[in-house]
N, C-alpha and C positions, 0 to 999 in steps of 0.2 A: 052689912057689906055695901059698899058704894058701887053703883052701877055706872058703866061708861056712858058718855053722852052719845046720842044718836045723830049721825050726820046724814044729810040728804045730798045726793049728787045733783048739781045744778043743770046737768046735761040730760040725764035720763030719768031723774027724780026717784031713783031707787034709794032706799033707806037702809043704813047699816049701823051697827054698834061700832064705835070708834076702835074698840079692842079687836074687832074682826077684820079691820082694814090693814093693808100693807102700806107702811109709810114709804113715801117716795123721796129719794135723796139724789140730787144731781151731782153730788160730790163737788160742791163749789170749792174753789181754792181757799176760801175762808168762810166759815159757817155764818149764815145770816140769821139764824134762829127761826127760819120759816117752818111751817107745819103744813105739809102737803101729802095727800093720800091718793092712791090710784083706785078708781072705781072698778070693782071686779065684774060689773055688768057691761059697761061700755068702754072700759079701759082709759077713760079720760081722767084728768087730774081734778081732785077736789081740794081747793085751796082754802085752808082754815085760817092760816096766818101767812100772808104773802111774803115773798122774798124781799128782804129789806137790805139795809146797809150792812156790810161785814161787821161782825162783832169782834173787836180787838181783844186779844187775850183769851179767847174761847178755845178750849182744848179741841183737838181734831176728833172727828167722829170715829168710833170703832166700827168694825165690820157689822156688828149687830144692828146698828142704826141705819146703815145704808141699804139700798135696794139689792136684793140677792141676785147674783149673777150678772150684774150689769153696770 
């Protein structure tokens, strides 16, 4: 069984399994393929793959991929 990578928050230096983090999605008008998580300790963003140029032809995100409630 493959284990998820461990990410460290650059702000508070807490460490988490990638599977335990909530993915942050700002619901861009066009998906840029970024990979950003919210640190459960300090609530700041952990940017794994920064926001880039919009990806043409990429399907819209479904509700599961977006941030819950917001």
